[in-house]
C-alpha positions as CSV (number, residue, x, y, z in Angstrom):
1,X,3.8,28.9,17.3
2,X,2.9,30.2,13.8
3,X,0.9,28.3,11.3
4,X,0.4,24.6,11.9
5,X,0.7,22.1,9.1
6,X,-2.5,20.0,8.8
7,X,-2.0,16.3,9.1
8,X,-4.1,13.8,7.2
9,X,-5.9,11.8,10.0
10,X,-5.7,8.4,8.3
11,X,-1.9,8.8,7.6
12,X,-1.4,9.9,11.2
13,X,-3.2,6.9,12.6
14,X,-1.5,4.5,10.3
15,X,1.9,5.8,11.1
16,X,1.3,5.6,14.8
17,X,-0.2,2.1,14.6
18,X,2.7,0.7,12.5
19,X,5.4,2.2,14.8
20,X,6.6,-0.8,16.8
21,X,6.4,-0.2,20.6
22,X,6.9,-3.3,22.6
23,X,6.8,-2.7,26.4
24,X,10.1,-1.3,27.4
25,X,11.1,-0.5,23.8
26,X,8.8,2.4,22.9
27,X,11.5,4.6,21.3
28,X,10.2,4.1,17.7
29,X,6.8,5.4,18.7
30,X,8.3,8.3,20.6
31,X,10.4,9.3,17.6
32,X,7.2,9.4,15.4
33,X,5.3,11.5,18.1
34,X,8.2,13.9,18.4
35,X,8.5,14.3,14.6
36,X,4.7,14.8,14.2
37,X,4.6,17.4,17.0
38,X,7.5,19.3,15.4
39,X,5.7,19.1,12.0
40,X,2.8,21.1,13.5
41,X,5.0,23.6,15.3
42,X,5.4,22.3,18.8
43,X,8.8,21.9,20.6
44,X,8.7,18.5,22.2
45,X,11.3,17.2,24.6
46,X,12.1,13.7,26.1
47,X,12.6,13.1,29.7
48,X,15.1,10.5,31.1
49,X,12.3,7.8,31.1
50,X,11.6,8.4,27.4
51,X,8.3,10.3,27.8
52,X,7.5,12.9,25.2
53,X,6.7,16.3,26.8
54,X,5.5,19.5,25.2
55,X,4.0,22.8,26.3
56,X,0.9,23.7,24.4
57,X,-0.2,27.3,24.6
58,X,0.7,29.8,27.2
59,X,-2.1,30.0,29.8
60,X,-1.1,30.3,33.4
61,X,-4.5,29.6,34.8
62,X,-5.8,26.7,32.7
63,X,-3.7,23.6,33.0
64,X,-4.2,20.5,30.9
65,X,-2.3,17.3,31.1
66,X,-2.7,14.7,28.3
67,X,-1.3,11.2,28.9
68,X,-1.2,8.2,26.6
69,X,0.6,4.9,26.4
70,X,3.2,4.4,23.6
71,X,3.7,0.7,24.2
72,X,1.7,-2.0,22.5
73,X,-0.4,-4.7,24.0
74,X,2.0,-7.5,24.3
75,X,2.6,-11.2,25.0
76,X,5.7,-12.7,26.4
77,X,7.1,-16.0,25.1
78,X,7.1,-18.6,27.9
79,X,8.3,-21.7,26.1
80,X,8.6,-23.4,22.7
81,X,7.0,-26.8,22.4
82,X,8.8,-29.7,20.7
83,X,6.6,-29.1,17.6
84,X,7.4,-25.4,17.3
85,X,4.3,-24.1,19.0
86,X,5.1,-21.0,21.0
87,X,3.4,-20.7,24.4
88,X,2.8,-17.1,25.6
89,X,1.6,-15.2,28.6
90,X,0.1,-11.7,28.5
91,X,1.8,-8.5,29.8
92,X,-1.0,-6.6,31.3
93,X,-4.8,-7.2,31.2
94,X,-5.0,-8.9,27.9
95,X,-7.6,-11.6,27.4
96,X,-7.5,-14.1,24.6
97,X,-11.2,-14.0,24.0
98,X,-10.9,-10.3,23.3
99,X,-7.9,-10.7,21.0
100,X,-8.9,-13.8,19.0
101,X,-6.8,-15.4,16.3
102,X,-4.6,-12.7,14.6
103,X,-1.2,-12.1,13.2
104,X,1.6,-11.2,15.6
105,X,5.3,-10.3,15.3
106,X,7.7,-11.9,17.8
107,X,10.5,-9.4,18.5
108,X,13.7,-11.3,18.8
109,X,17.2,-11.4,17.3
110,X,15.4,-11.8,13.9
111,X,11.7,-10.9,14.0
112,X,9.3,-13.8,13.4
113,X,5.8,-13.6,12.0
114,X,3.2,-15.8,13.4
115,X,-0.5,-16.1,14.3
116,X,-2.3,-16.6,17.6
117,X,-4.1,-19.9,17.3
118,X,-6.4,-22.0,19.4
119,X,-6.1,-25.0,17.1
120,X,-8.7,-26.6,14.8
121,X,-12.3,-25.5,15.3
122,X,-13.7,-28.4,13.2
123,X,-13.6,-31.0,15.9
124,X,-15.6,-32.3,18.8
125,X,-12.6,-33.5,20.7
126,X,-12.8,-32.6,24.4
127,X,-9.1,-31.7,24.2
128,X,-9.8,-28.9,21.8
129,X,-9.8,-25.3,23.1
130,X,-12.6,-24.6,20.5
131,X,-14.8,-27.1,22.2
132,X,-13.9,-25.8,25.7
133,X,-14.8,-22.2,24.4
134,X,-18.4,-23.3,23.9
135,X,-18.9,-23.4,27.6
136,X,-16.2,-21.3,29.2
137,X,-13.8,-18.4,28.3
138,X,-10.6,-19.0,26.4
139,X,-7.5,-18.7,28.5
140,X,-3.9,-18.1,27.5
141,X,-2.8,-21.7,28.3
142,X,-5.2,-22.8,25.4
143,X,-3.4,-20.5,22.9
144,X,-0.2,-20.8,21.0
145,X,1.7,-18.9,18.3
146,X,1.9,-20.8,15.0
147,X,4.9,-19.8,12.8
148,X,5.4,-22.9,10.7
149,X,8.9,-23.1,12.0
150,X,10.6,-25.9,14.1
151,X,11.8,-25.4,17.6
152,X,15.4,-25.3,16.3
153,X,14.6,-22.7,13.7
154,X,12.9,-20.5,16.2
155,X,15.8,-20.8,18.7
156,X,18.3,-19.9,15.9
157,X,16.4,-16.7,15.4
158,X,16.6,-15.9,19.1
159,X,13.1,-16.8,20.2
């Protein structure tokens, strides 16, 4: 293999985190992994399903298999409300109380930036998810993605 180029751990983590990898569309992450492996002297290949494979070392007795996901934790758009709120459902075991309110990118014809929201927390209305969360767990039906766009604007971008 020769000498391996040392990688800066922070740069490595940032590059992997910022490589988009929605479920079923992990090719950008795979491209980064392949390039980084080549940078340190390995000879990665891709199988028909898009997995990145590489032999490490030459031992015939000790076998090691390393596996990892390349896809992101994701949500799927279920519908767009009349006021532009985007309703979502999780892909996999994603719980809203673990995720909280945070920025998201909606991958569509034109990507749309938004934020997961549970509405105003400064209320005592029994209709508010924030009030419900005081006594039970948040659920995805309580959440929406806020983009500041209308339903028509979102639909024109392919959402």
